[in-house]
C-alpha positions as a printed Julia matrix, in Angstrom:
60×3 Matrix{Float64}:
   0.0     0.0    0.0
   1.23    3.47  -0.81
   0.09    7.0    0.04
   0.92    9.8   -2.38
   1.88   12.54   0.06
   1.72   15.12  -2.75
  -2.03   14.43  -2.94
  -2.77   13.78   0.75
  -4.47   16.69   2.52
  -4.66   15.04   5.98
  -8.45   14.76   6.02
  -8.1    11.66   8.21
 -10.78    9.6    6.51
  -8.29    6.75   6.17
  -7.65    6.82   9.92
 -11.39    6.51  10.56
 -11.92    3.79   7.94
  -8.84    1.73   8.79
  -7.47    2.5   12.26
  -5.36   -0.67  12.21
  -3.51    0.67   9.17
  -3.46    4.47   9.47
  -2.78    6.91  12.27
  -1.45   10.38  12.92
   1.91   10.79  14.65
   2.34   13.31  17.45
   3.8    15.78  14.95
   0.66   15.5   12.8
   2.24   13.44  10.04
   0.37   10.47   8.61
   1.66    6.99   9.43
   0.53    3.83   7.66
   1.34    0.15   7.29
   2.98   -0.37   3.93
   2.73   -4.15   3.73
  -0.65   -5.64   4.54
  -1.83   -9.21   4.74
  -5.14  -10.57   3.52
  -6.82  -10.04   6.89
  -6.41   -6.26   6.52
  -7.09   -6.03   2.8
 -10.73   -4.93   3.21
  -9.73   -2.13   5.59
  -7.12   -0.95   3.09
  -9.68   -0.97   0.28
 -12.15    0.95   2.45
  -9.52    3.57   3.24
  -8.62    3.97  -0.43
 -12.3     4.32  -1.32
 -13.02    7.07   1.23
  -9.9     9.14   0.56
 -11.19   12.45  -0.9
  -7.92   12.98  -2.75
  -7.58    9.35  -3.93
  -4.04    9.39  -2.52
  -4.03    5.73  -1.43
  -3.13    2.97  -3.83
  -3.04   -0.74  -3.18
  -0.33   -2.72  -4.86
  -0.84   -6.35  -5.8
């Protein structure tokens, strides 16, 4: 999974949709799990779907 930080506007919809995969660091930067297994695939797809900027892409 990849987040295009040139597109990301920190809306936080990914954090709401997939809290096991996305979070905000103390400094406000976005953190995410880059390599996901099948058990988290649906959360990753949900996060990509709700991203207003379509900054999240799933690889594979």
